[in-house]
ROFIKE-964297 format. One record per residue: z negated, x, y negated of N, C-alpha, C, O, CB in turn; residue in one letter. Coordinates in steps of 0.1 Angstrom, whole numbers, plus 5000, padded with zeros to 4 digits. Each point is the difference from the previous one (the first is absolute). Last residue first. Glycine has a CB too. Layout:
// residues N
ZXYZXYZXYZXYZXYA
...
***
This chain:
// residues 320
643103954461500150145003501250035009500250115003497349914994X
499549584970501350035007500150155002499750084991501449724999X
495349934987499850075013501250025008500050025012497949884988X
501349914954500149905011499950075014500249935010501349934975X
498550404975498949904999500049905011498949965004501250074971X
503550285022498750075003498949905000499150005009501850224982X
503249624994500150035015498750075004499449965011503150064988X
498049914955499949875007499950025015499249945007502049944975X
499850494991498649964999499749875007498949995006501050134972X
504650035017499350075011498549975000499450005010502350194988X
501949454984499450134995499250065011499449935009500449984968X
504549735015498950035009499550144996500750105001500349765018X
502149704958499750145002498950025009499149915002501750144975X
503449565011498650044999499950155002500950075000498449715009X
504949974985499149905005498550034999499249914999502750035017X
503350214961498650035003499349885005500149894994500050284988X
505249955026499149934990498650025004499649985012502349864983X
502050325030499350094992499249934989499450074991502350105014X
500949635031500850034989499350094990500450024988500749775015X
496950035037501250085004500850044989500950095001499149785020X
495050064965500949925010501250095003500050114997499249664993X
496150474998501149924994500649915010499750005012500750194972X
495150165004500649915010501049924993499749934990498250075025X
499650514977500549874994500749925011500750055008499650074970X
495550265020501249965007500549874994499349905000500050235021X
497250304964500449864999501349985007501050084997497849904981X
499050455020498949915000500449855000499249925005499550264983X
503650315032500049914989498849915001499350005011503250004988X
499750355032499050054990500149914987500050054989500250195020X
502249735034500750024988499150044988500550014989501249825020X
496650085035501050105002500850034987500550114999499749805025X
496349754976499550145002501150105001499950114995498149795016X
503249654986499450044987499550145002500250094991499149685004X
502550035043501050024990499450064987500550094994500949725015X
495750055024500750125005501150044990500150114996499449835028X
498349654970499150114996500650135004499950104993498149755010X
504249765010500150024986499250124995500450074991500149685006X
499050105047501350084999500350024985500550114996500349795025X
495449854989499750135005501350094999500050124997498349795019X
501849624974499450084990499750145004500150094991498849705001X
505249935028498650025002499450084989500650104995499749885030X
504049714967499650135005498550015002499349954991502750164998X
500549534990499549985014499650135006499550005011501949794991X
500850174956498649974998499349975013498849985001501749934977X
504150355005499449935012498649984998499250095004502650015010X
501350174959500449864998499549915012500649905004501450174983X
496550424984500449945013500349854997499549944991499050225022X
501150354958499849855001500449965014500750075007499649894968X
499150504988499949955014499749855000499149964993500150275014X
503349964949498850025007500049955015500949925003497950064975X
504550124981500349985014498750025008500050085010502449984987X
496850164958501149915003500249995015499750095008501449974971X
494850044985500550055013501149905004499649895004498250235002X
500849974941499749935012500650075012501050084999499049714988X
500350324964499050065008499749945014499250055008499850014970X
504449784991500150154997498950075009500350125004500549844973X
499649565019500850065011500150154998500450075010500949724991X
496549934967499250035012500850075011499450075008499249724986X
502350274953500349915010499350035013499850125003502549854987X
495650154961501050055010500249895011499249925003500050314993X
497649754967501249934999501150055009501149945000498350014977X
496350265018499849875006501249914999500149905008497550124986X
502850525007499849894991499749875008500749975010500750144972X
499250485023499749875005499749904989499450034990499750085031X
502150384978500749894993499749875006500849904997500950264998X
497350235037500350024986500749874995500949955006499250304997X
496449715038501350054997500350014985499449924993501449985029X
495249915001500050154998501350064997500150124997498149885019X
501249534993499250034989500050154997499850044988498849765017X
503550045034500849974988499250044987500650054991500649765022X
496750225029500950114998500949984988500450094993499649945032X
497049634986499250124996501050124998499850074991498249855022X
503849685004499649984986499350134995500250054989499649705014X
501350215042501250024992499750004985500550074992500949835026X
495249995012500350155001501250034991500050104993499049915030X
499849544984499250064990500150155000499850074990498649745013X
505949935013498650015004499250064989500550054990500149985034X
504249704984499450094991498550005003499349904998502450064984X
503449915043498549994999499550094989500550124999499349815026X
505349814989499250124998498549965000499749884999502250234988X
501749595024500950114997499150134998500550115001501249744988X
498449605033499250124997501050124997500950025008497249905007X
503149554976500150115010499250124996500150044988502249875020X
498749674967498750015007500050105011499150005008500549774986X
504050124974500049915012498650015007499949935011502650094991X
498550254960500049864996500049905011499649894998501750194982X
496550395031501249974992499949854996499149935003502350265008X
494150114998501049935006501249974991499950004988498449895026X
496850414996501149984990501149945008500550055010498850154976X
495049865018501349985007501149974989499849924991499050005030X
496250364977500849894995501350005007500650105003498449914974X
495750195035501550014999500649884994499549885002500550265019X
495349914992500450144996501550024998500450124999497649955013X
499449524997500550075012500550144997500550065009500149715001X
497749884958498950055009500550055013499350005010499249844979X
503449944968500549975013499050055011499949945011502450074981X
497350074960499649865003500449975015499349915006501150024970X
500650505006498549974999499749865004498949995007501150174974X
504549965019499350085010498549974999499449985011502450204989X
500949644967500349935012499250075012499449935008502950004983X
497650274966499249875000500249935013499049955006501350034969X
502350405018498650045001499149885001499150005007501450214980X
504149725005499750045014498650045002499449965010502950124992X
499449814955499949885008499650045014499249925007502549964979X
499150474985498949934996499749885008498949975004501550114973X
503650175030498850065006498749934996499149985008502150234993X
503449504999499550124994498750055006499349935007501850004971X
503349765042498750004995499650144994500650105004498849735013X
504850005005500050044986498650004994499850014988502549905010X
498649955048500550144999499950054985500050124998501549835022X
495049684996501450014999500450144998499250094996501049684995X
495150075034500750034987501550005002500550025011497550124982X
497149695034501450035001500650014986499749924991500449955030X
495150095007500450064987501550045001500350115002497349974994X
499849515031500650135002500450054986500649934992500150025032X
497049624994499650084988500550155001499350094997498749764999X
502149925051499749944987499750104989499550115003499749695010X
501750305034501249934995499849944986500949964994499750005030X
497450445016499749924987501349944995501050074998497050094997X
500749975058500750034988499649924989499749885001502250205012X
496649885034499350094991500650034986499450044991499750065029X
502749635018498649965000499250084989499049954996501149995028X
504550154987499949874992498649964999499649934990502650015018X
498950445019500150034985499849874992499350004990502250195015X
496249805043501350034995500050024984499049974994502049905025X
495650135029500149984986501350054994500450125003497149914996X
501550015048500249864996500149984985500749914995498250025025X
500250495007501149935007500349864994501149955003498250175017X
497250174963501250095001501149925006501250024996497450185007X
497249604994500650014987501350085001501049974993496750024996X
499849975050500649874996500650014986501149944998497149945015X
499550495003501349985007500649874996501249994999498050155020X
496649964964501050104994501349975007501150014993497250165002X
498649415006499850145002501150084994501049954996497750005025X
501049574981499350054989499750155001499650074991499449725006X
503249945037500849994988499350074988500750044990500349755018X
498650195044499350084991500750004986500350104994498750055024X
502749645022498649975002499150074990498849984999501749995025X
504250114975499849854998498649965002499549904994502850075014X
499050485001499849974985499849854998499349974990502150235005X
499749945048498650054997499849964985498949964997501250225021X
504249754997499149905006498550034997499249924996502450045023X
501850354968500049884992499149895005499449924992503050145002X
498150335032499350034988500049884990498949974994501750275008X
500149645049500650094991499150024988499049934998503350015009X
497749905048499349974987500450114991499850125002498349775009X
503249975036500950074991499449974986500849974990501250015025X
496049895027500549904991500950064989500549934992497449955011X
500050405030500749895008500649904991501049945003497350105015X
499250314962501250055006500849895007501249984999497850255004X
496749674981500950024989501450055005501049954995497150114990X
498449905046500549874996501050014988500949924999496949985009X
500150495007500949955010500649874996501149975002497550155016X
498150064954501250074999501149965011501149984997497650214993X
496949635011500749954988501350074999501049934996496850034993X
499450185046500549875002500849954988501149945002496950015012X
499850454980501150025010500649865004501249995000497750225009X
497249804964501250054992501250015009501149974997497450154987X
497549785037500449894992501350034992500949924999496750005000X
500350435024500749915009500549874993501149955003497550145016X
498750214957501350065002500849915010501349994999497850244997X
496449654995500949994988501450055003501049934996497050094989X
498950065048500349865000500949964988500949935001496850035009X
500750494995501049965010500449854999501249975001497950225014X
497449974957501350064996501149965010501149974995497650224994X
497049685022500549924989501350054995500949934996496850014997X
500150325040500449875005500649914990500949935002497350095015X
499950404971501250025007500649865005501249985000498150255006X
496649714973500950094992501350015006501049954995497050174997X
496949615014501549985002500750094990500049974988499749805020X
495550375011500649934989501549985002500650105002497649984982X
499450195047499649865001500749924989500549895003497350185006X
501750425002501049945009499649855001500249945011500150275002X
497850144959499249945010500849935011499549955009498750024973X
503850244980499450115008499049945011499750075009500550084971X
504449615002498650004996499350115009500250005012499949754981X
504450125015499850114991498650024995499650104995502849874998X
498849825056500049964986499850124991499450105004499649685002X
503450215043498950054992500149944986501050004994498850215020X
503249685022499150095007498850044993498950035006503150065005X
500849434986499950134994499150095009499049955006501349964970X
502849595024499050095006500150144994501050064998499249815023X
501949614980499550084989498950095006498949965001501749874981X
503749825037498850085002499750104989500950074995499549915029X
501949524982500450134994498750095001499149984993502849924992X
499449645042499050094995500750134996500550075008497749825007X
503049544996500550144999498950094994499349954991503149985007X
496649635011501350005007500550145001500750035010499849734983X
494150125001501350044994501249985009499950035012498850134974X
496549785024500649894994501450024995500749914997497050024996X
499750425027500249905010500749874994500849935007497250165005X
500750284960501150045009500449895010501149975002498250264995X
496949724974501349994993501250035009501049935000497850134979X
497050015040500149854997501449984992500749915004496850064996X
502650475028499049944992500349854998501049955005498650274983X
503250115035499249915008498849944992499149945006501550205015X
502550194960500849885005499249905008500449895001501650264999X
496550234962499749955013500749885005499649894996498150205000X
502650134960500050115010499849965014500450075009498750074973X
503349554979498750055005500250125009501050025005498149744993X
503649814976500050144998498650055003499149974992502850024990X
501449555031498750074998500250144997500950075006498049775008X
503949664983500150145002498750074997499549984989503050015006X
499349485018498950094995500350155004500250035011498149784990X
504049644994500150145005499050094993499849994988502649975018X
496749514999500750094991500050145006499050055005500249824975X
498949685034501150065007500950094991501250005001498849805014X
495649964977501249964993501350055006501149974996497550034984X
497350135038500149865002501249944992500649905005496950094998X
501350464993500749985012500249855003500949955006498350275003X
498249914954501350044998500949975012501149954999498150234985X
496249755019500649904992501550034997500849914999497050044991X
499550365034500349885008500749894992500849935006497250135008X
500650344962501150025009500349885009501249965002498350284998X
496949834966501249924997501150015010500949924999498550114977X
496450225028499749864999501249914997500049885004497850194988X
502350415009500049945014499849854999500449935009498850295000X
500450044951501449985005500149935013500849915002499850304985X
495249904996500649904991501449975005500549885000498150194981X
499050275041499449875003500749894992500449905005497550215000X
504350365014499449954987499649855002500849925004500650244983X
500750175045498949915003499349954987498849965001500950175020X
503950204985500549885007498949905002500249895007501650245004X
498550324967499249985012500649895008499949995013498050104977X
504149994969500150125007499349995014500550045010499650094969X
502349494993498650035003500150135009500549995011498649774987X
504449844977499650145000498650025003499149954993502750104991X
502749575020498650024999499650155002500550065009499149704999X
504749894979499750145004498650024997499550014989502950065005X
500849475015498850064995499950155005500250025012498649754988X
505249824988499550105010498850064993499950024988502450035022X
500549444984499550134995499650095012500049965012499149934968X
502449645019501150095001499650144996500850094998500849734998X
495449805003500550015014501150105001500250065011499249714992X
496950294958500949905004500650035014499850115006500849854971X
494850164990500950055011500949885005499549905004498850285002X
498349764961501150074994500950065010501150044997497450014985X
497449725029501149914997501250074993501049944999497349884999X
497550395011500950005012501249914998501050025006497050035008X
498350004954501350064998500850025012501250054999497750074983X
496549705017501049914995501450064998501049935001497249954988X
497750355026499549894991501149934993499949964988498150185008X
502750225035499049925007499549884991499549905005499950305008X
503550134969500749925009499149905008500449895002501350305000X
496550144968500649884993500849915009500049884999500150274981X
498250245039498949924996500549884992499549885003499050314996X
504650145014499549925012498949914996499949895004500850295011X
503249974951498850055004499449925011500049874999499550234978X
505749995007499049905003498750065005500050065011501949774994X
503150314967498850045008499149885000499749934991500650315002X
505349765005498850004992498850045009500149995012500949834972X
505050155013498750035006498949984990500250014988501050165027X
504649854995499049914994498650025007500049995013501849844981X
502250535001499349935011498949914994499050054996501550135021X
502350134957500849905006499449925012500749925006501150234987X
496250204977501250065006500749905009500750045009498150184990X
497149704977500850064990501350065006500850054992497249994994X
498649765041500549904991500950054990501049934996496949955007X
500050425028500949915007500649904990501349984999497450045022X
497950254963501250085002501149915007501250014996497450205006X
497149614991500750024987501350075002501049974993496850034995X
499549955049500549874996500850014987501149944999497049945013X
499550505003501149975009500749874995501350004998497650125021X
497049994961501150094995501349975008501150004994497250174999X
497949615021500449944987501150094994501049944995496749975001X
500350245044500849885002500549944987501249965000497550005021X
498250404978501350055004501049885002501250014996497750195015X
496749694980500650064988501450065003500949984992496850085000X
499849765044500449894991500750064987501049954995497149915014X
499950435022501349945006500549894991501249994998498050075025X
496650134967501150094997501349955005501150024993497350175008X
498549424999499650134997501150094996500949964993497350025023X
503549625012498850014992499750154997500450095007498749695003X
505649895002499150105005498850014990500049944989501950195021X
503749664995498549974999499250125006500550075008500049684994X
504850034981499350125004498549974998499649944990502350215004X
503049575012498749994995499250125006499850015012500349744986X
505250094993499250105008498650004993499950054989502250095018X
501549434993499450114993499350095010499649965011500149904968X
504449825035499049974991499550134993500850084995498549725019X
503950185020500649914990499049964990500349944990501349975026X
499350525021499049914994500749924989500650064991497550095015X
503850225019500349875005499149894994500349885001500550225020X
498550364970501349974995500449865004500749934992500050315010X
495349945015499949974986501349964994500149914992498050255006X
501949985047499349874999499849964985500249884997498650185024X
503250364989500949895003499349864999500649914995500650245020X
496250244979501049994989500949885003500249924991499750335005X
497149865038499349954988500949974988500049904994497950225014X
503750105031499849855002499349944988500349884997499650165028X
500750434975501349934999499849855001500649924992500650285017X
495050065000500350004985501449934998500149924990498650295007X
500049865047499249894994500349994985500049894994498250145023X
503550325011500849884999499349894994500649904994500750175025X
496850414968500649955012500849874997500249964989498050155025X
499250364962500649874998500849965012500850085006499349974969X
497450385019499649905009500649864998499649905007498350234994X
502850274972500550035013499749895010500649995011499150254984X
498649734961501549995000500650035014500949935004499150144972X
495449995017500349855001501649995000500549915007497350024981X
500450505005499749955014500549865002500549965010497550204991X
502250014956501050065008499849965015501049975007499150234977X
496749664984501349934998501150065009500849935005498550024971X
496550265024499949875006501349924999500449935009497150074985X
502150424985500250015014499949875007500749975010498450264989X
499949784956501450035002500450015015501049955005499150164972X
495449855009500749884999501550015002500649915006497650024978X
499150465018499649915010500849875000500549955010497250154990X
502950214965500750045012499649915012500849975008499250274984X
498049694966501449965000500750045012500849935005499250104971X
495550105019500149865001501549955001500349925008497550064979X
501250485006499749965013500249855002500549955010497950254993X
502049984954501150045008499849955015501049965006499550244978X
495949744986501149914997501350035008500649915005498550074972X
497250315027499749875006501149904997500449935009497250124988X
502850374983500250015014499749875007500749965009498750284990X
499749794955501550015003500250005015501049945004499350184974X
495349905006500649875000501550005003500549905006497750024978X
497650425026501450004996500649875002500549965011499650284996X
494749954982500849915009501550004995500249994988497849875018X
***
């Protein structure tokens, strides 16, 4: 059996379903978007079985892209959760056949609340279709299932239509990358847009040496500081140089090295530093990578040392 061919056929059937649906989008879709935009409450998504699973994903997508939304299971609704539907809410109900028994049972109660109802079904004259104020038609010529019975193409299309609604709403609200990150502060995008240098920089127990320090003192400072580098400052506390463990290794290999040598003999002078602790950590990482360094010194406007930011800290915190 050629599974590759079967997989390709499945994808082609579902892809064709989406293309056909794209050509069939009509004014009802526009009206549905406008209705949701005008909603002062929440968009409540409901459905059972495969439709319910798709609906839960839709609600999550809406909620994370600026449309307050949650999923309500019809069975739970019948046992008290109907109270979660407010007068200013909208219900988006999903049933491919439009005749799901559990869903049909709550439709009269939803309409009793005079709540707008958007139905997603293949049959506008079904129970769901008749109760709906707007019907977004979900119709497929063929399920990808070889028996043409298991929801495959139809669930793919339903999910895609939900995504299309979400994208339309995002465009209408001018939903930006920063807005998305606000709903995902713990995700990679949230970290990239909100975590700043001040949130990650080390300010305590910094290994700072004076310009007249000796190498013996520097080696101890690097060991105890645990950042692989000693900071060298002038009498006013301004950064003038760095001595890394790499600098120490190279010094040890040089002719005539002595632990009594001045640290400035081997230090890297005028190291990379920034005076803006409000800089995004992701931008600081770009500086570190572009300059091929491991440690970025943070100072005030007068070059006085305030802290350091190590590349290892950025990586550990998931900054990219």
